[in-house]
C-alpha positions as CSV (number, residue, x, y, z in Angstrom):
1,M,124.6,85.8,159.5
2,T,123.7,86.4,155.5
3,R,122.1,88.8,154.0
4,H,118.8,89.1,152.2
5,S,118.5,91.3,148.9
6,Q,114.1,92.6,148.6
7,R,114.4,91.7,144.8
8,G,110.8,93.6,142.7
9,Y,109.4,96.7,142.7
10,S,107.9,99.1,145.3
11,L,105.2,101.8,144.7
12,I,106.8,104.7,143.0
13,E,108.8,103.5,140.5
14,F,105.9,101.3,139.8
15,A,104.1,104.5,139.8
16,I,106.6,106.6,138.1
17,G,107.2,103.2,135.0
18,L,103.3,103.9,134.3
19,V,103.6,107.6,134.4
20,I,106.7,107.4,131.9
21,F,104.6,104.4,130.0
22,S,101.2,106.6,129.9
23,L,103.7,109.5,128.0
24,M,105.0,106.9,125.9
25,V,101.3,106.7,124.6
26,T,100.0,109.5,124.2
27,M,103.2,110.9,122.6
28,G,102.7,107.8,119.9
29,V,98.3,107.2,119.3
30,P,98.2,110.6,116.8
31,S,101.0,109.2,114.5
32,F,99.4,105.4,114.6
33,S,96.6,106.6,114.0
34,N,97.4,109.0,110.5
35,W,99.5,105.5,109.5
36,I,96.2,103.5,110.2
37,Q,94.9,106.1,107.3
38,N,97.3,105.9,104.9
39,S,97.1,102.3,105.0
40,H,93.3,102.7,104.4
41,I,95.0,105.0,101.4
42,R,97.3,102.2,100.3
43,T,95.7,99.3,100.3
44,A,92.7,101.4,98.6
45,S,95.2,102.0,95.9
46,E,97.1,98.6,95.8
47,D,93.8,96.5,95.4
48,I,92.2,99.2,92.5
49,Q,96.1,98.6,90.7
50,N,95.3,94.8,91.6
51,G,92.1,95.0,89.6
52,L,93.3,97.0,86.8
53,Q,96.6,94.5,85.5
54,L,93.9,91.2,86.3
55,A,91.4,92.5,83.6
56,R,95.3,93.6,81.1
57,A,96.2,89.9,81.7
58,E,92.6,88.2,81.2
59,A,92.6,90.8,77.9
60,V,95.9,88.8,76.8
61,R,95.0,85.2,77.6
62,R,91.5,85.0,76.4
63,N,92.3,88.4,73.0
64,Q,89.4,89.7,74.0
65,P,88.2,92.8,75.4
66,V,87.9,92.7,78.9
67,N,86.1,95.5,81.0
68,F,87.0,96.9,84.7
69,Q,84.8,99.4,85.6
70,T,83.7,100.3,89.3
71,M,80.6,100.4,91.1
72,T,78.4,102.4,93.5
73,T,78.0,98.9,95.2
74,A,78.6,95.6,95.6
75,D,75.0,94.1,95.4
76,D,73.0,93.7,92.6
77,A,72.0,97.8,93.1
78,C,75.4,98.5,91.2
79,A,75.7,100.7,88.4
80,L,79.2,102.8,87.8
81,S,80.2,105.8,89.9
82,A,83.8,106.9,89.5
83,A,84.1,108.0,92.0
84,S,83.9,104.8,94.2
85,S,86.6,101.8,94.9
86,N,83.8,98.3,94.1
87,W,85.3,97.1,91.7
88,V,84.6,94.1,88.8
89,I,87.1,92.4,85.9
90,S,83.6,91.2,83.9
91,L,83.8,91.0,80.1
92,D,79.6,92.6,79.7
93,D,78.7,96.0,81.4
94,P,77.4,94.0,84.6
95,T,75.7,96.5,86.3
96,G,72.3,95.9,87.5
97,A,73.8,92.4,88.0
98,C,77.1,92.5,90.0
99,A,75.8,90.1,93.1
100,T,76.6,87.4,90.2
101,P,78.3,85.0,91.3
102,P,81.3,84.6,88.8
103,S,81.1,82.6,85.3
104,D,82.7,82.5,82.0
105,A,78.8,81.8,80.7
106,V,76.9,83.6,82.3
107,A,75.5,86.6,82.2
108,P,77.8,90.0,82.8
109,R,80.8,87.1,82.4
110,I,82.2,88.6,85.8
111,I,85.8,87.7,86.3
112,Q,86.7,89.4,90.0
113,M,84.3,91.7,91.9
114,R,85.8,93.6,94.8
115,A,83.5,95.3,97.4
116,A,85.0,98.4,99.5
117,A,84.3,96.1,102.3
118,E,86.1,94.6,101.9
119,G,89.4,96.1,103.1
120,S,89.5,99.9,102.8
121,I,85.9,101.7,103.4
122,N,87.6,105.2,104.4
123,A,89.2,105.7,100.9
124,V,87.7,107.2,98.4
125,V,88.1,107.2,94.9
126,A,88.5,109.9,92.0
127,A,88.5,108.3,89.1
128,G,89.3,109.9,85.6
129,Q,86.2,107.4,83.8
130,S,84.4,105.0,85.4
131,S,85.0,101.6,82.8
132,I,88.4,101.2,81.9
133,T,88.9,98.4,78.9
134,F,91.6,96.5,77.7
135,N,92.0,94.7,74.4
136,G,93.0,91.6,73.7
137,L,96.8,93.4,72.6
138,G,96.4,94.8,76.5
139,R,96.0,97.9,75.5
140,L,92.7,100.6,75.9
141,T,90.3,100.4,74.2
142,P,88.7,102.9,72.6
143,V,92.0,104.5,72.7
144,P,92.5,108.5,75.6
145,A,93.3,111.3,74.8
146,G,95.7,111.3,77.4
147,N,96.3,109.2,80.2
148,I,92.9,108.3,82.9
149,D,93.7,109.1,86.7
150,I,92.4,106.8,89.5
151,D,93.4,109.5,92.6
152,I,92.9,106.9,96.4
153,S,92.3,109.6,99.7
154,N,91.0,109.2,102.4
155,P,89.3,112.4,104.0
156,S,88.1,110.7,107.5
157,G,91.9,110.7,108.6
158,G,92.7,114.2,106.9
159,T,93.9,116.3,103.5
160,C,96.6,115.0,101.5
161,I,99.7,116.3,101.8
162,A,99.6,118.3,98.3
163,A,96.7,120.2,100.0
164,G,98.3,120.8,103.2
165,G,97.6,117.9,105.2
166,N,98.5,114.5,106.3
167,M,97.4,111.6,104.2
168,R,99.6,110.1,102.1
169,C,97.5,110.4,98.8
170,L,98.5,108.2,96.0
171,R,96.4,108.3,92.1
172,I,96.5,105.2,89.6
173,V,98.0,106.2,86.4
174,V,96.7,103.7,83.3
175,S,98.3,105.2,80.0
176,T,96.7,105.3,76.9
177,F,99.1,101.6,75.9
178,G,97.7,100.1,79.1
179,Q,100.2,100.3,81.3
180,V,99.2,100.0,85.2
181,R,101.1,102.3,87.9
182,M,100.5,103.6,91.9
183,C,102.1,107.0,91.9
184,D,103.2,109.5,94.3
185,P,101.3,112.9,93.3
186,T,103.3,115.2,95.5
187,Q,106.4,113.2,94.4
188,A,107.5,115.5,90.7
189,S,107.7,113.0,87.8
190,T,111.6,112.9,87.1
191,T,111.4,110.9,90.5
192,P,110.7,107.4,90.0
193,Q,107.9,107.3,93.2
194,G,106.9,110.6,91.0
195,C,103.5,110.7,89.0
């Protein structure tokens, strides 16, 4: 006589597994939410850093001044704003013409434009100034008194770690010589990640 063993799970085993899975998901949701909100800060920071580096590289390549400007919007109602993650790289002032397609001939001669809606809508930018111009040597013109700081945070996710919160806020620093780097304001300036 052969004996057949039963395979599968009983209803009780399934219910216990479901409870354990639910507890694990419940414990992981806040961490996942923080990760998502922090990624908005990181994405906006990387976009601004890349835009600044492109503006500097274009100024050197063209051997003429190139502007990196943060704008209120990405349409033709745009104006300069030190508190926006919309940006335009152009040869002329793009105020009121941000929706103009990139062109070397048509004013404001936009090289590249990025709207905040393209990735990091929750990120908040606080720039030391709304317009940064690189000359043909890749240096800032006019030369500012000190470095230009652009702070990126995410108030919808919480406050920055420096203020006792859970968001890892970042800063883009443009030196008076035109060098662009991203750093963490909570780290000591003696560390590679610090400001």
